[in-house]
C-alpha positions as CSV (number, residue, x, y, z in Angstrom):
1,X,-13.9,-2.7,56.6
2,X,-13.3,-5.4,59.1
3,X,-10.4,-7.3,59.4
4,X,-7.8,-9.5,61.8
5,X,-5.2,-7.6,63.5
6,X,-2.6,-9.5,65.9
7,X,-1.5,-7.4,68.8
8,X,1.1,-9.6,70.1
9,X,1.4,-13.4,70.6
10,X,-1.8,-15.1,71.4
11,X,-3.9,-11.8,71.2
12,X,-5.7,-11.9,68.0
13,X,-8.6,-9.1,67.2
14,X,-10.9,-8.5,64.7
15,X,-11.5,-4.7,64.1
16,X,-12.0,-1.8,62.0
17,X,-9.3,-1.0,59.2
18,X,-9.4,1.4,56.5
19,X,-10.5,0.2,52.9
20,X,-7.9,-0.6,50.5
21,X,-7.5,1.7,47.3
22,X,-5.8,1.6,44.3
23,X,-2.0,2.7,44.6
24,X,-0.2,1.4,41.6
25,X,-1.8,1.1,38.1
26,X,-0.8,-2.9,38.3
27,X,-3.0,-3.2,41.5
28,X,-6.6,-4.7,42.0
29,X,-9.0,-4.5,44.9
30,X,-10.8,-7.7,45.3
31,X,-13.9,-8.2,48.1
32,X,-13.3,-11.4,49.6
33,X,-15.3,-14.1,49.6
34,X,-13.6,-16.5,52.0
35,X,-10.5,-16.4,53.8
36,X,-8.5,-18.8,56.4
37,X,-6.1,-19.5,59.1
38,X,-2.7,-21.2,57.9
39,X,-0.6,-23.4,60.1
40,X,2.2,-20.6,59.2
41,X,0.3,-18.3,60.8
42,X,0.6,-19.9,64.2
43,X,4.4,-19.2,64.1
44,X,3.8,-15.4,65.5
45,X,0.6,-16.6,67.4
46,X,3.2,-18.5,69.3
47,X,5.6,-15.8,69.7
48,X,8.4,-17.6,67.0
49,X,7.9,-14.7,64.6
50,X,7.4,-11.1,65.9
51,X,4.0,-9.7,65.8
52,X,3.0,-6.2,66.7
53,X,-0.2,-5.2,65.3
54,X,0.3,-7.1,62.6
55,X,-2.6,-7.5,60.0
56,X,-3.0,-11.1,59.2
57,X,-3.8,-13.4,56.4
58,X,-2.6,-14.6,52.9
59,X,-5.0,-16.9,51.7
60,X,-8.1,-15.5,49.5
61,X,-10.8,-15.9,47.1
62,X,-13.1,-13.1,46.0
63,X,-14.6,-11.0,43.3
64,X,-12.6,-7.8,41.6
65,X,-14.1,-4.8,42.6
66,X,-11.9,-2.2,41.2
67,X,-8.7,-2.5,38.7
68,X,-5.5,0.0,38.0
69,X,-5.4,1.5,34.3
70,X,-2.7,-1.0,33.7
71,X,-4.6,-4.2,34.5
72,X,-5.8,-6.5,31.8
73,X,-5.9,-10.0,32.5
74,X,-8.5,-9.9,35.2
75,X,-11.4,-7.6,35.1
76,X,-14.3,-6.3,37.5
77,X,-16.7,-8.6,38.5
78,X,-14.3,-11.8,38.1
79,X,-13.8,-14.3,40.5
80,X,-10.7,-14.7,41.5
81,X,-7.8,-16.9,42.9
82,X,-4.7,-15.4,44.0
83,X,-1.3,-16.8,45.1
84,X,0.2,-15.8,48.6
85,X,3.4,-14.7,46.9
86,X,2.8,-11.5,44.6
87,X,4.5,-11.8,41.1
88,X,4.5,-9.9,37.8
89,X,4.7,-13.6,36.2
90,X,6.7,-12.1,33.4
91,X,10.3,-12.0,34.9
92,X,13.1,-14.6,34.2
93,X,12.7,-16.1,37.5
94,X,8.8,-16.1,36.8
95,X,9.1,-17.8,33.6
96,X,11.6,-20.3,34.8
97,X,8.4,-21.5,37.0
98,X,9.5,-19.7,40.6
99,X,7.0,-16.8,40.8
100,X,7.5,-17.0,44.6
101,X,11.1,-15.5,43.7
102,X,9.8,-13.0,41.5
103,X,11.8,-9.8,41.3
104,X,8.6,-8.2,42.4
105,X,7.8,-10.8,45.2
106,X,6.2,-9.5,48.1
107,X,4.2,-12.0,50.8
108,X,1.0,-11.4,50.9
109,X,0.7,-11.7,54.5
110,X,2.2,-7.9,54.5
111,X,-1.1,-6.9,53.0
112,X,-3.5,-9.0,55.0
113,X,-6.5,-11.1,53.7
114,X,-8.2,-12.1,56.7
115,X,-10.1,-8.9,56.0
116,X,-13.2,-7.8,53.8
117,X,-11.2,-6.6,51.2
118,X,-7.7,-6.5,49.6
119,X,-5.7,-4.5,47.4
120,X,-3.5,-7.1,45.1
121,X,-0.3,-5.6,43.4
122,X,0.8,-6.9,40.0
123,X,-2.8,-8.2,39.6
124,X,-2.0,-9.5,36.2
125,X,0.5,-12.1,37.6
126,X,-0.8,-13.0,40.6
127,X,-4.6,-13.5,40.2
128,X,-6.3,-16.2,38.1
129,X,-10.0,-15.8,37.0
130,X,-12.3,-18.9,37.4
131,X,-14.4,-19.9,34.3
132,X,-17.4,-18.3,35.9
133,X,-18.7,-17.6,39.5
134,X,-18.4,-20.8,41.4
135,X,-21.0,-22.6,43.4
136,X,-20.7,-22.2,47.2
137,X,-19.6,-25.9,47.3
138,X,-16.4,-25.1,45.4
139,X,-15.2,-22.0,47.8
140,X,-13.3,-24.2,49.9
141,X,-11.6,-26.2,47.5
142,X,-10.8,-22.8,45.4
143,X,-9.4,-21.1,48.7
144,X,-7.2,-24.3,49.4
145,X,-5.8,-23.8,46.0
146,X,-4.8,-20.1,47.1
147,X,-1.6,-21.9,49.3
148,X,-1.9,-25.2,51.1
149,X,-2.9,-27.2,47.7
150,X,-0.6,-25.5,45.9
151,X,2.1,-26.0,48.3
152,X,1.5,-29.3,48.6
153,X,1.9,-29.8,45.1
154,X,4.9,-28.1,44.8
155,X,6.3,-30.1,47.3
156,X,5.5,-33.4,45.5
157,X,6.4,-31.9,42.4
158,X,10.0,-31.1,43.8
159,X,10.3,-34.7,45.1
160,X,9.3,-36.0,41.9
161,X,6.3,-37.9,43.0
162,X,5.0,-40.0,39.8
163,X,4.4,-43.4,38.8
164,X,6.6,-46.0,40.0
165,X,7.5,-44.1,43.0
166,X,6.9,-44.7,46.6
167,X,6.2,-41.3,48.3
168,X,6.7,-40.5,52.1
169,X,5.1,-37.4,53.4
170,X,6.3,-36.1,56.5
171,X,3.6,-34.1,58.3
172,X,-0.4,-34.5,58.5
173,X,-1.2,-30.7,58.7
174,X,-3.3,-29.1,55.7
175,X,-0.3,-28.8,53.5
176,X,1.0,-32.6,54.1
177,X,-2.7,-33.7,53.3
178,X,-2.5,-31.5,50.2
179,X,0.9,-33.2,49.1
180,X,-1.0,-36.5,49.7
181,X,-3.4,-35.6,47.5
182,X,-1.1,-34.3,44.9
183,X,1.1,-37.4,45.0
184,X,-2.2,-39.1,44.1
185,X,-2.7,-37.2,41.1
186,X,0.5,-37.3,39.8
187,X,0.5,-41.3,39.7
188,X,2.5,-42.2,42.4
189,X,2.1,-46.5,43.4
190,X,2.5,-46.0,46.7
191,X,2.1,-42.8,49.2
192,X,2.7,-43.2,53.0
193,X,1.3,-40.6,55.4
194,X,3.1,-40.2,58.3
195,X,0.5,-39.0,61.3
196,X,-0.7,-40.1,64.7
197,X,-4.3,-38.6,64.1
198,X,-7.2,-40.6,63.3
199,X,-8.9,-38.0,61.9
200,X,-5.9,-36.9,59.9
201,X,-5.2,-40.5,58.8
202,X,-8.8,-40.9,57.5
203,X,-8.4,-38.0,55.2
204,X,-5.1,-39.0,54.1
205,X,-6.4,-42.4,53.2
206,X,-9.1,-40.4,51.3
207,X,-6.7,-38.3,49.2
208,X,-4.6,-41.4,48.3
209,X,-2.4,-42.5,51.2
210,X,-1.5,-46.3,51.1
211,X,0.1,-46.6,54.1
212,X,0.0,-44.8,57.6
213,X,3.2,-44.8,60.1
214,X,2.6,-43.5,63.5
215,X,6.5,-43.3,64.3
216,X,8.5,-40.3,64.2
217,X,12.3,-39.6,64.4
218,X,14.6,-42.0,64.0
219,X,11.4,-44.8,64.3
220,X,9.9,-43.2,61.8
221,X,12.9,-43.2,59.6
222,X,13.3,-46.9,60.4
223,X,9.6,-47.8,59.5
224,X,9.5,-46.1,56.2
225,X,13.3,-48.3,55.4
226,X,11.2,-51.1,56.8
227,X,8.2,-50.5,54.3
228,X,10.6,-50.1,51.3
229,X,12.9,-52.7,51.4
230,X,15.7,-51.0,53.5
231,X,15.9,-48.2,50.5
232,X,13.8,-45.5,51.9
233,X,11.0,-43.4,49.8
234,X,11.9,-42.2,46.2
235,X,10.2,-38.8,46.9
236,X,9.5,-37.3,50.5
237,X,7.8,-34.3,51.5
238,X,8.6,-32.4,54.5
239,X,5.7,-30.2,55.4
240,X,6.1,-29.3,59.0
241,X,9.6,-27.2,59.4
242,X,11.0,-28.8,62.7
243,X,14.3,-30.0,63.3
244,X,12.9,-33.7,64.3
245,X,10.7,-33.4,61.0
246,X,13.4,-32.1,58.6
247,X,15.8,-34.7,59.7
248,X,13.2,-37.8,59.4
249,X,12.6,-36.5,56.2
250,X,16.3,-36.5,54.9
251,X,16.7,-39.7,56.7
252,X,13.8,-41.5,55.1
253,X,14.9,-40.6,51.6
254,X,16.5,-43.2,49.7
255,X,20.0,-42.4,48.1
256,X,19.7,-40.5,45.0
257,X,15.7,-39.7,45.8
258,X,14.2,-36.5,46.0
259,X,13.3,-34.2,49.1
260,X,10.5,-31.6,48.6
261,X,10.5,-29.5,51.7
262,X,7.9,-26.8,52.3
263,X,7.4,-26.7,56.2
264,X,8.5,-23.0,57.2
265,X,11.4,-24.1,59.4
266,X,13.2,-22.1,62.4
267,X,16.0,-23.2,63.9
268,X,16.4,-25.8,61.9
269,X,20.3,-26.7,61.6
270,X,21.2,-29.6,59.2
271,X,24.5,-31.3,60.0
272,X,26.3,-30.7,56.5
273,X,28.0,-34.2,57.0
274,X,24.5,-36.2,57.3
275,X,23.4,-34.5,54.0
276,X,26.6,-35.0,52.2
277,X,26.4,-38.7,53.3
278,X,22.5,-38.6,52.5
279,X,23.4,-38.2,48.7
280,X,19.8,-36.8,48.0
281,X,18.3,-34.5,46.0
282,X,16.6,-31.6,47.9
283,X,14.4,-28.8,46.5
284,X,11.8,-26.4,48.4
285,X,11.1,-23.1,50.2
286,X,7.8,-20.9,49.4
287,X,5.8,-22.4,47.2
288,X,5.5,-20.8,43.6
289,X,2.0,-21.5,43.7
290,X,1.0,-19.2,40.8
291,X,2.8,-21.6,38.6
292,X,0.2,-24.2,39.2
293,X,-3.0,-22.1,39.7
294,X,-4.4,-22.8,36.1
295,X,-4.4,-26.3,36.3
296,X,-5.5,-26.6,39.8
297,X,-8.4,-24.5,39.4
298,X,-9.4,-26.7,36.1
299,X,-9.1,-29.3,38.2
300,X,-11.3,-28.1,41.3
301,X,-13.7,-26.9,38.4
302,X,-14.0,-30.2,36.9
303,X,-14.9,-31.9,40.2
304,X,-11.8,-34.1,39.7
305,X,-10.1,-33.4,43.1
306,X,-12.0,-31.9,46.6
307,X,-9.0,-30.4,48.5
308,X,-11.8,-28.5,50.2
309,X,-12.4,-31.0,52.7
310,X,-9.3,-30.2,54.3
311,X,-10.9,-27.4,56.3
312,X,-12.6,-29.1,59.2
313,X,-14.1,-26.0,60.9
314,X,-15.6,-22.9,59.7
315,X,-16.3,-19.8,61.6
316,X,-17.5,-16.3,60.7
317,X,-14.4,-13.8,60.4
318,X,-15.4,-12.2,63.6
319,X,-14.8,-15.2,65.6
320,X,-10.9,-15.1,64.1
321,X,-9.5,-15.5,67.8
322,X,-11.5,-18.8,68.2
323,X,-9.8,-19.9,64.9
324,X,-6.5,-19.4,65.7
325,X,-6.9,-21.2,69.1
326,X,-8.5,-24.2,67.7
327,X,-5.6,-24.5,65.3
328,X,-3.0,-23.9,68.0
329,X,-4.6,-26.4,70.0
330,X,-4.7,-28.5,67.6
331,X,-8.8,-28.9,67.8
332,X,-8.8,-28.2,63.8
333,X,-6.5,-28.9,61.0
334,X,-7.3,-25.8,59.0
335,X,-10.3,-23.4,59.6
336,X,-12.2,-21.4,57.1
337,X,-13.4,-17.8,57.9
338,X,-16.4,-16.5,56.1
339,X,-17.6,-12.9,55.2
């Protein structure tokens, strides 16, 4: 099969790889219908994370081709959406709604789904079948559910977005935009999107943003407070993962408010005294996408949400190197790869 391999920072190639095979009785083999490049894939691309002939990709939808003897919840021929973290969905931590911290958790990035096929361990706990085979118009939205939609949704839930709340979203990438969508669906009264990019601002407004703030850092915090009678937002989502964005999110959260953080952060140092005196609730980390997948698939299937609009460039898998360049250079918010 063909698959993406990152030889080193900035060096992305599509090459022949061995077809996956069933190893454990809980495995499933899927033939991917679509995959994509994630903002977190840019960390190794930019040299922040090591990359040495690393298989790439953790977002995926496709058709089940083969299942292990113990797989019961999905069958050959099912169209499935999978979380970017493997989970059995039965352990105590999974049952508490944190499947991304399952006792069998494994990041799908180690398997690599920017490829024609993939082996998914613990298929019963990781994959969710759709009601039928979707039309092509639904593929982008279902693919978004595999990570960025579920991650943005978790961030909004962690921030306790809901009726009567003002929500501020720090970050205008795919996850931040999905957090705007989630906050709207959860009933937030006001949604402030922090963005400097006109095309992303327009998409944020489409998904439900009521206000746009272009300022960053301390100026961004001041603007949020100006818009909230000096109090700050009830709910803040941090969807970037830099020092500036995280501290901006902390500062924008009102006393007693909730901060949901899902930006993969490297070298972020939070001064303990600032967090102490902020007096806020915090919850975040790798999103338990599997918790939300059934409901998200249902919303997509009934055409109540359209997260697929977050993909603003579509390329064939063979042009994966260009997909990475486009996202790295911010010429694209998120790139869908067709197979």
